[in-house]
N, C-alpha and C positions, 0 to 999 in steps of 0.2 A: 572601539572605534569603527574596525571592522564588522560590527555586526554591526552600524548606524549604517552603513554606509551601505551595505545590502540591502537592507531593508529602505534606503529612500533610491536605490536604484531602482529595488523590485514594485515601489509607487508609482514610480514612476513610467517603468513599463505596462505597468497598471495604466495608465494616464492615455500611455498611449493608445493602448487596446485598443479602450473607450471609444474614443477619438476615430480607428481605425473599423474600428465598429459599423458608429455611426453613420459611417461617410460607407459600406457599404449598400442601406435606403433601406430606407423605411425597415421592406420586408424581411430583407435580412437579420435585423432588430431584433426584431418582432419572434423569428426563429431561436433564434439565441438564446433568447432570453425566458422565451415558454411554453417551445417545444424539444426543444434541444435535450435540454439539462434533465428531459424527462423519458429521453428517448434512449433507454440502457440497452446499451447494445454485450451478449453475450460472446465472449470470443473460448474456440476452444481448442489447445497443443497439446502434443505427446513430447517428454521429456524425454528422449534415448539414452541411457546410459549404460559401458556393459557392467563398469562395475558395480551398478545396484543389485542390491541381496535380489535373488530369485520369489522369493514370499512377496517383495514391493511390486512388484510387478503387473504389473493393469493399476495402480493401485490409484485412488482420483484425489486432486488436491481438487482446492477454489478457493478462492483469492480475491478478495476487495477489500478497499482501503476509500478512507478520506471522506465520509459518510459528510462531514460536516456539519455535524445533527442541530438546527439553530438558525443557521443560514440559506433560506430557499432548502431549506429540505427537513421534512418533519414527521415525525415517531409511525405517523399514516403509514409515509413509501416504504421506511426502511422499515414495518412489518411483511410488505409485499414482500422485501429485500430478501426474509427472510424466509419466506415461504420460495417464493426462486430458486433458491442457492439451496431446501432444503430438499427441494425434487430433482433434484440433480444425486441424492446419495454421497455426497460425497465422503471418502475417509476422512481427510483431514479438511479443516477448515483453516484459513491463514488471514491475522486484522493486518494489514502492516500502517496502521496507524491513522489516525486527526480526527475519533470522533463527535467532539463536538466539535463547535467551532470554536466558544467561548463559554470551555467549562462551570468558570462559577459564575456566568450571571443567564446558564439552560434555565428558564424555571422547572423544568418535569424530571426530574435526578429520578429517580425516583419509580421514574415509570421505564427505564431505559432495560437496565434489567432482563425486567418480564419477560421481554421481546428477544434478545437476542437470546436469551438464553434457551429460547423458542426451537436453537440451531442444534442439525443435531449431525454427531462425525460419525464411523463407526473409532476410528482410533484416535483423537483426540480432535483442542481447538487450540489457539494460537493466538496469541497478540505480541503486538513490543507499541510502543511513542513510540508518535508522531511529536514531534512539533505544538501544536497546539494542545497536542494531549497534557501539556509541562506549564499550558501558557494561562497566567492571570489563576497563580496556582492550581492548580487543575492535579497535580500531578496523581496524590494521592485520591482525588475522585474520580479520574480513573482506572488506575486499578483495582479502588475497589468494583465498581459495576463492573468491569470486565472476569473478575474473579466469580462475580456474586453471579456470572451469565452461565459457565464454567468455562470459562477461553483460560488454559495457566500465561502470565503471564515473561515472558521470557524478557530480562532490564540486564542487559551483558551477561550473558551465563545458556548454557544449553541446556539442551533434554537431550535422549537416548531414548527411542524409541524401537522400541519390537516386534518383531511379527512370529511365529515360529521358531525359535530361535536366533534367527537376522536380523539386525541393528542398519536404524539409519543413524545422523544424529542430523536432529536440529537447533539454532543455534537463532539469537537474537539481540539487539543492540542495539543501547539508550540512542535517541538524538543526536543526527550532527549539533543541528544549530541550538537547543536551551536545555540536550541534557552534557550528558556524559560520556562519551562513548568508549569503550574500552579495548579495543580489537583483543590484546592477550589473553584476559580475560576470559573475554568472550570467547573464546577459542579454547578456552586450557586444557580443556577434559576431552578433546574430538580426535582420536587417532589416525594418521591419515594417510590410511588407508580405506574411512570411512568414507561410508557416505554422504553427504555432508551440507545439507539447506541451510542455505543463509539469511535471514530478514534483514532489514534498513532499511525504515523510513525514507530516509534519502539517499538517494542510486549512486547520492557518482563517490558515494563512501566505496563502491565497485572500486574503483584504486588502489587506496591502498586494501580494500579484502585479496583484490588478487594474487598478493602476495602471502596470500596464505591460502593451505586447502580447503578450498570453497568448490564446493561444482555445480550447485542454480544458488543465486539471488535472486531475488524477492524483496519491489521497489513497488513505492509509492509516491505519494507528495507533489510531483508537476500537474498534478491535472492534465500531462499528457500536453503543456502548455494551456492547457480550457481554453483558448483562438488560434483557429492556425486562419494563420489567410496563402491563397493557392501562388505557388514561388517565389515567395518568401518563410512561407513556416511556424511555428512557436513565436509568441509574441507577446509570454508570460511564461519566463523563464526561472526559479523561486530560486533562492542561496544554495550549492546542494543540490541541486536538481536539471542545470548549469550544461551539465554533459551529455547527460541522458538522461533524455525524460519521453518515454514513449517506446513501451514494445520492444524488443527482445538487443541484445544487443553482447559478444565477442569482449573482453576486461582483460587484461593481461597474454603480456607475448608465450611465453616454453608453454603454460597448462592454465589457457581462458578463464574463467569464469565465464559461465551463462549468466546473463541479467534479466532478466526482463521487470520494467517499469508498468506499475498499472497504471492508469489515467483517469482510476477511485468516481466515485459518485456522483460526488456532494459537487461544489462548487466556494468559491471564498473570494471577501475581496469587493471581488464581482459578477454581482448576477444571470455568466451569460459559458456560453458553451456554443461550440460557431467551429463543425469540420468538426470536433472535438471529445465525441459519443460520450457518456459514463461506460461503465464496462466492469463487466463480472463473468473473469478470466475460472475457467474450468483446463486442468491440467490430469495426462492420464502421465504417468510414470510408463514408462521398458525398457526391458532390460535385456540388451543383445543376447 
């Protein structure tokens, strides 16, 4: 019942956003539909942490999220994105969910993996499930595509990454809306003194994740609200993306985790972005 109410509320907000956008005028409507959704923004950030092993100093991470293939985002655009990512010569590539908008209806399933497999990362490529990856019985479809592309899919599990006998840990939890997230299983093999990167499609899971040892959380899902109105803010916030929906946050009290919410690449439900450009994010790890 709660999930139905969440979906109903989300749809009502989406319709309200459409009305607000139309009220901006014809120029704003055209910009939001035809220009901004293609106007990729590349953001660069440093992640500074004294506990980071020295061997990981200057390690480059690229995060991309929420491509929503099939809903106003196509394979030609995806291939351009792969070339863009490769141009930054990343060490780690993280995909934080929602590859296709409707996996069971997407007609070009077999063409996705050959494009994603072009991504090169010196250390590894990791992915997690988003709600759309589970939707329409898409769970197995998504996993097969990502694994065929050279990604390691983290489903309530963690991976130890080692350089020069020093290690960090990357964990990934199942989606909060349509999956079965389990924090205990996800974090079971991570020592308290290990540097820990946590992947969760749903940013609001940071509330619970902050009760564990997590140094940095990468999320997507919210699309940054997709439509933002000056002095009002983000209009479309999905369930589990209502508290944290864009950019950096410190979550927790005593030892807060650092959360970054990526605005994603594609759109869903409404083919608009307004003051909320699609985002590719480049992070450089720094050891104090």
